[in-house]
C-alpha positions in Angstrom: 26.7 -27.5 13.1 29.3 -26.7 10.5 28.4 -25.6 7.0 28.0 -28.1 4.2 29.4 -27.9 0.7 27.6 -30.7 -1.1 24.7 -30.2 -3.5 21.6 -32.1 -2.2 20.6 -34.9 -4.6 17.0 -36.0 -4.9 16.2 -39.5 -3.7 14.8 -40.6 -7.1 18.0 -39.5 -8.8 20.1 -41.3 -6.2 18.2 -44.5 -6.5 18.7 -44.4 -10.2 22.5 -43.8 -9.8 22.8 -46.8 -7.4 21.3 -49.5 -9.6 23.6 -52.4 -9.9 25.5 -52.5 -13.2 24.6 -55.5 -15.3 27.0 -58.4 -15.9 28.5 -61.2 -13.9 31.8 -61.5 -12.1 33.9 -58.3 -12.4 30.9 -56.0 -12.8 31.1 -52.9 -10.5 28.5 -52.6 -7.7 27.3 -49.1 -7.4 25.6 -49.5 -4.0 27.9 -50.2 -1.0 27.9 -53.6 0.5 26.5 -52.9 3.9 25.3 -49.3 3.8 22.1 -47.9 2.4 23.1 -44.6 0.7 19.5 -43.7 -0.1 18.9 -43.6 3.6 22.2 -41.8 4.2 21.3 -39.1 1.7 18.2 -38.4 3.8 20.3 -38.2 7.0 22.7 -35.9 5.2 19.9 -33.6 4.2 18.6 -33.5 7.7 22.0 -32.5 9.1 22.2 -29.8 6.5 18.7 -28.5 7.4 19.3 -28.8 11.1 16.3 -31.2 11.4 18.2 -34.3 12.4 17.2 -36.3 15.5 19.3 -35.5 18.6 20.9 -39.0 18.4 21.8 -38.3 14.8 23.4 -34.9 15.6 25.2 -36.4 18.5 26.6 -39.2 16.4 27.7 -36.7 13.7 29.5 -34.6 16.3 31.4 -37.7 17.5 32.2 -38.6 13.9 33.6 -35.2 13.1 35.8 -35.2 16.2 37.2 -38.6 15.2 37.8 -37.5 11.6 39.4 -34.2 12.7 41.8 -36.1 15.0 42.8 -38.4 12.1 43.6 -35.4 9.9 46.7 -34.6 11.9 48.0 -38.1 12.3 50.6 -39.8 10.0 49.6 -42.5 7.6 49.8 -46.0 8.9 51.5 -49.0 7.3 52.3 -52.6 8.2 56.0 -51.7 7.7 55.7 -49.5 10.9 55.9 -52.5 13.2 58.9 -53.4 15.3 58.7 -57.2 14.8 59.6 -58.9 11.5 57.4 -61.8 10.3 58.9 -65.2 9.7 58.9 -64.4 5.9 61.5 -61.7 6.6 59.3 -59.0 5.0 57.6 -56.3 7.1 55.1 -56.0 4.2 53.5 -59.1 5.6 50.9 -58.5 8.2 51.7 -59.8 11.7 49.6 -59.9 14.8 49.7 -61.8 18.2 46.6 -63.6 19.6 45.1 -61.4 22.3 44.2 -64.1 24.8 47.5 -66.0 24.9 50.2 -65.3 27.6 53.7 -66.6 28.4 53.7 -69.7 30.6 55.1 -68.6 34.0 56.0 -72.2 34.8 58.5 -72.4 31.9 61.9 -70.6 31.9 61.3 -69.1 28.4 57.6 -68.9 28.8 57.0 -71.2 25.8 54.7 -72.3 24.6 52.3 -69.5 25.5 49.0 -70.6 27.2 45.4 -69.4 26.7 43.5 -67.2 29.2 40.2 -66.6 27.5 39.0 -63.0 27.7 42.2 -61.7 29.3 44.0 -59.5 26.8 47.8 -59.7 26.8 49.1 -56.1 26.3 51.8 -57.5 24.1 49.1 -58.1 21.4 48.0 -54.5 21.5 51.2 -52.4 21.0 52.9 -51.1 18.0 55.4 -53.9 17.7 52.8 -55.9 15.7 49.9 -54.9 13.4 46.7 -55.9 15.1 45.7 -52.6 16.6 47.3 -50.7 13.7 45.0 -52.5 11.3 41.9 -51.7 13.4 43.0 -48.1 13.8 43.8 -47.7 10.1 40.4 -49.0 8.9 38.6 -46.9 11.6 40.3 -43.8 10.4 39.5 -44.4 6.8 35.9 -45.1 7.6 35.6 -42.0 9.9 37.2 -39.7 7.3 35.1 -41.1 4.4 31.8 -40.7 6.3 32.9 -37.3 7.5 33.4 -36.3 3.9 30.1 -37.8 2.8 28.0 -36.0 5.4 29.9 -32.7 5.5 31.1 -32.3 1.9 34.5 -31.1 3.2 37.2 -32.4 0.7 40.0 -32.5 3.3 38.5 -35.6 4.8 38.4 -37.5 1.5 41.9 -36.4 0.7 43.2 -37.9 4.0 41.2 -41.1 3.6 42.7 -41.6 0.1 46.2 -40.9 1.4 45.7 -43.5 4.1 44.4 -46.1 1.6 47.3 -45.5 -0.8 49.9 -45.9 2.0 48.4 -49.2 3.2 47.5 -50.9 -0.1 49.4 -49.3 -3.0 52.6 -47.4 -2.3 55.5 -49.9 -2.9 57.5 -48.9 0.1 54.6 -49.2 2.6 51.9 -51.5 1.1 50.7 -54.6 2.8 51.0 -58.0 1.0 47.5 -59.4 0.5 47.7 -62.2 3.0 47.2 -62.9 6.7 49.7 -65.8 6.9 51.1 -64.5 10.2 47.9 -63.3 11.9 47.2 -64.1 15.6 50.3 -66.0 16.0 51.1 -67.7 19.3 54.8 -68.0 20.3 55.9 -71.6 20.7 52.8 -72.9 18.9 52.4 -71.2 15.5 53.6 -68.1 13.6 50.1 -67.7 12.3 46.7 -69.3 12.8 43.4 -69.6 11.1 41.8 -67.5 13.9 43.9 -64.6 12.5 41.7 -64.4 9.4 39.2 -62.6 11.7 41.6 -59.6 11.7 40.8 -59.0 8.1 37.1 -58.5 8.6 37.6 -54.7 8.6 38.8 -54.9 5.0 35.3 -55.9 4.1 33.1 -54.1 6.7 35.0 -50.7 6.7 37.2 -50.4 3.7 34.9 -51.8 1.0 32.2 -49.3 1.6 34.6 -46.5 2.1 36.0 -47.3 -1.4 32.6 -47.4 -2.9 31.7 -44.0 -1.4 34.9 -42.5 -2.6 34.4 -43.5 -6.2 34.5 -40.4 -8.4 36.0 -38.2 -5.7 39.0 -36.1 -7.0 41.1 -37.6 -4.3 40.7 -41.2 -5.6 41.8 -41.7 -9.1 40.9 -44.4 -11.6 44.5 -45.7 -11.2 44.1 -45.9 -7.5 40.9 -47.8 -7.9 42.4 -50.2 -10.4 45.3 -51.0 -8.0 43.0 -51.4 -5.0 40.9 -53.8 -7.0 44.0 -55.8 -7.9 44.9 -56.0 -4.2 41.4 -57.1 -3.2 41.4 -59.7 -6.0 44.6 -61.2 -4.8 43.4 -61.1 -1.2 40.1 -62.8 -2.1 42.1 -65.5 -3.8 44.1 -65.9 -0.6 40.9 -66.1 1.5 39.5 -68.8 -0.8 42.7 -70.8 -1.4 45.1 -70.7 1.5 45.1 -73.5 4.0 44.6 -71.4 7.1 41.8 -69.4 5.5 39.9 -72.5 4.4 40.2 -73.9 7.9 38.7 -70.7 9.3 35.9 -71.0 6.9 35.0 -74.4 8.4 34.8 -73.2 12.0 31.3 -73.2 13.6 31.3 -70.1 15.7 31.7 -66.4 15.2 35.0 -66.9 13.4 33.3 -68.9 10.6 30.5 -66.4 10.3 33.0 -63.5 10.0 34.8 -65.4 7.3 31.6 -65.6 5.4 30.8 -61.9 5.8 34.4 -60.9 5.0 34.5 -62.9 1.8 31.1 -61.7 0.7 31.9 -58.1 1.2 35.0 -58.3 -0.9 33.2 -60.4 -3.5 30.5 -57.7 -3.7 33.1 -55.0 -4.3 34.6 -57.1 -7.1 31.2 -57.8 -8.6 31.3 -61.6 -8.0 27.7 -62.5 -7.1 28.3 -66.3 -7.4 30.7 -66.1 -4.4 28.1 -64.3 -2.4 25.5 -67.0 -3.2 28.0 -69.7 -2.1 28.7 -67.8 1.1 25.0 -67.4 1.9 24.6 -71.2 1.5 27.7 -71.7 3.8 26.2 -69.3 6.4 23.0 -71.3 6.5 24.9 -74.5 7.2 26.6 -72.7 10.1 23.4 -71.3 11.6 22.0 -74.9 11.6 24.5 -75.8 14.3 24.9 -72.5 16.1 21.5 -71.1 16.7 19.2 -72.9 19.1 15.4 -72.7 19.1 15.4 -70.7 22.3 17.7 -68.1 20.7 20.9 -69.0 22.6 24.3 -69.5 20.9 26.1 -72.2 23.0 29.5 -71.7 21.4 29.5 -68.0 22.3 27.9 -68.5 25.8 30.8 -70.8 26.7 33.2 -67.9 26.5 34.3 -65.8 29.5 32.9 -62.7 27.5 29.6 -64.4 26.7 27.6 -61.2 26.2 30.2 -59.7 23.9 30.6 -62.9 21.8 26.8 -63.5 21.6 26.5 -60.0 20.1 29.6 -60.3 18.0 28.4 -63.5 16.3 25.0 -61.9 15.6 26.7 -58.9 14.2 28.5 -61.0 11.6 25.3 -62.8 10.7 23.2 -59.6 10.5 25.7 -57.9 8.3 25.7 -60.9 6.0 21.9 -60.8 6.0 22.0 -57.1 4.9 24.3 -58.0 2.0 22.5 -61.2 1.1 19.2 -59.2 0.9 20.8 -57.0 -1.7 21.4 -60.2 -3.7 17.8 -61.4 -3.3 18.6 -63.9 -0.5 16.7 -63.8 2.7 18.7 -64.8 5.8 16.6 -62.8 8.2 13.8 -65.4 8.0 15.9 -68.5 7.5 14.8 -71.3 9.8 17.2 -74.1 10.9 16.0 -77.7 11.0 15.7 -77.4 14.8 13.7 -74.2 14.6 16.5 -71.6 15.4 16.8 -68.4 13.4 18.6 -65.1 13.3 15.4 -63.3 14.5 14.9 -65.7 17.4 18.5 -65.1 18.5 18.0 -61.4 18.2 14.9 -61.7 20.3 17.0 -63.4 23.0 19.6 -60.6 22.9 17.0 -57.8 22.7 15.8 -58.3 26.3 19.3 -57.7 27.6 19.7 -54.3 26.0 17.8 -53.2 29.1 20.6 -52.7 31.7 18.2 -53.6 34.5 17.7 -57.1 33.2 20.5 -59.4 34.5 22.6 -61.3 32.0 22.3 -64.9 33.3 25.7 -66.1 32.1 29.3 -65.6 33.1 30.7 -62.5 31.4 33.7 -60.3 32.0 32.1 -57.3 30.3 28.6 -56.2 29.1 28.1 -53.2 26.9 24.3 -53.4 26.7 23.8 -51.0 23.7 25.9 -53.0 21.3 23.0 -55.1 19.9 20.8 -52.1 19.1 22.0 -51.5 15.6 21.3 -55.2 14.7 17.8 -54.8 16.0 17.3 -51.7 13.9 18.7 -53.4 10.8 16.3 -56.3 11.4 13.3 -54.0 11.6 14.4 -52.1 8.5 15.1 -55.2 6.5 11.9 -57.2 7.4 9.5 -54.2 7.4 8.3 -55.2 10.9 8.4 -53.1 14.1 9.6 -56.1 16.0 12.2 -54.2 18.1 10.8 -50.7 17.9 10.2 -50.3 21.6 13.7 -51.4 22.5 15.2 -49.0 20.0 13.0 -46.1 21.2 13.9 -46.6 24.8 17.7 -46.9 24.2 20.1 -44.2 25.5 23.7 -43.9 24.3 25.5 -42.4 27.2 29.2 -42.1 26.5 31.4 -42.6 29.6 34.2 -40.1 30.2 37.6 -41.1 28.8 39.8 -43.1 31.2 43.4 -42.1 30.6 44.6 -45.0 32.7 43.3 -47.4 30.0 45.4 -45.8 27.2 47.5 -48.5 25.4 51.0 -48.3 24.2 51.5 -46.6 20.8 48.8 -44.0 21.4 45.9 -46.3 20.4 42.4 -46.6 21.7 41.8 -45.3 25.2 38.5 -46.9 26.2 36.7 -49.7 24.5 33.3 -48.8 26.1 33.4 -45.3 24.8 34.1 -46.5 21.2 31.4 -49.2 21.4 28.7 -46.8 22.6 29.5 -44.2 19.9 29.6 -46.9 17.3 26.2 -48.2 18.3 24.7 -44.8 18.1 26.3 -44.1 14.8 25.1 -47.4 13.2 21.6 -46.8 14.5 21.0 -43.1 13.9 23.6 -41.7 11.5 24.5 -44.2 8.8 21.0 -45.6 9.0 17.7 -44.6 10.7 15.3 -46.7 12.8 12.1 -47.4 10.8 10.0 -45.1 13.1 12.4 -42.1 12.6 11.4 -39.1 10.6 12.7 -39.4 7.1 13.1 -43.1 7.1 13.0 -44.6 3.6 11.9 -48.2 3.3 14.1 -50.4 1.2 13.1 -51.4 -2.3 12.1 -55.0 -2.9 14.9 -57.2 -4.3 14.6 -59.9 -6.9 14.7 -63.4 -5.4 18.1 -65.0 -5.4 18.8 -68.6 -6.3 
């Protein structure tokens, strides 16, 4: 384990430092949207003292490897793409929908046709921005967390450089919209489904920004310009026609819209938006979650296991954030008797790889729901999923070079998913039964 350079901070002092600043919209939130830094401080101390659980140490090793790799790579920008958006500006984000393909029965292949679950490689190369955005946000998150846990400034320096290139530098910055996201040739240059691409701005970038506040690499001017970008982007999310349409969808897309908007609103200090989004989320759960725990809209997909998990990930992350605002989504019951916990109960049994998934599914990465189970136990104060979490193993398969995509991007989805599940369960949080676990403080009830 490498040496640390940070000065350990007592939990009491950290709690005091993380109290939400008073005020309404525009007030700064000191605590990250989705992370619990009180718990992360304990993990950091355990890593420093070499007392961390094996799973924590393993996740930390993978994190440092990813961060070290990012140090030597160039900054990323939407202006790097080969294609030019219909606007004529490469500063506008552009991606192609993953499950759409040229129609072989047409001379020009237009309009493209949908093959659910089958990824068109044309959507995953460096000619468009889809994979680039995911890669950029992952690098920023990896580097920021590596700095947080190790204290090595080089990681924060690189994270800040990436952020400036993507959001601030005039020559390389992205315009704050997703007008041309998940376009389909012959049908539309951009669709409401593309709003999903922006979820990483909320789930990865917001908390990275909040951790970097006060770091020498991230100036007050950087912060002001990033806040201006996020403010414009939130206005786009709330006001554009395609974003509003996405907000009305009644599957994982609509739930990720809620979580994305809420995370950015938290960063900008707008609690009223978060309350509105929590109300919207409840209305979506009313039609999505059945009393037996199933999610019909997700089970209808060819990747039914993945989308059942993916939808619950959006809901669980929103539940974590809502709880920080005094709103309990964990125990919310739909009029028909469905709930987030009941749907997690349903998924929990299938984290055991020996239990057959009874629906059609192209892929099944069984450890993926485990962080959600751990967050639920931590948030509710109940050991509901303790046994499932205790018995889980995070075996990372060897890299498969044959799966490497054009542009030098991600080699193997399964490897990344397993490492992410271990990180979210054992590094950036801890299961409630783990040594050093700190129970969350009660929140005031939200209206």
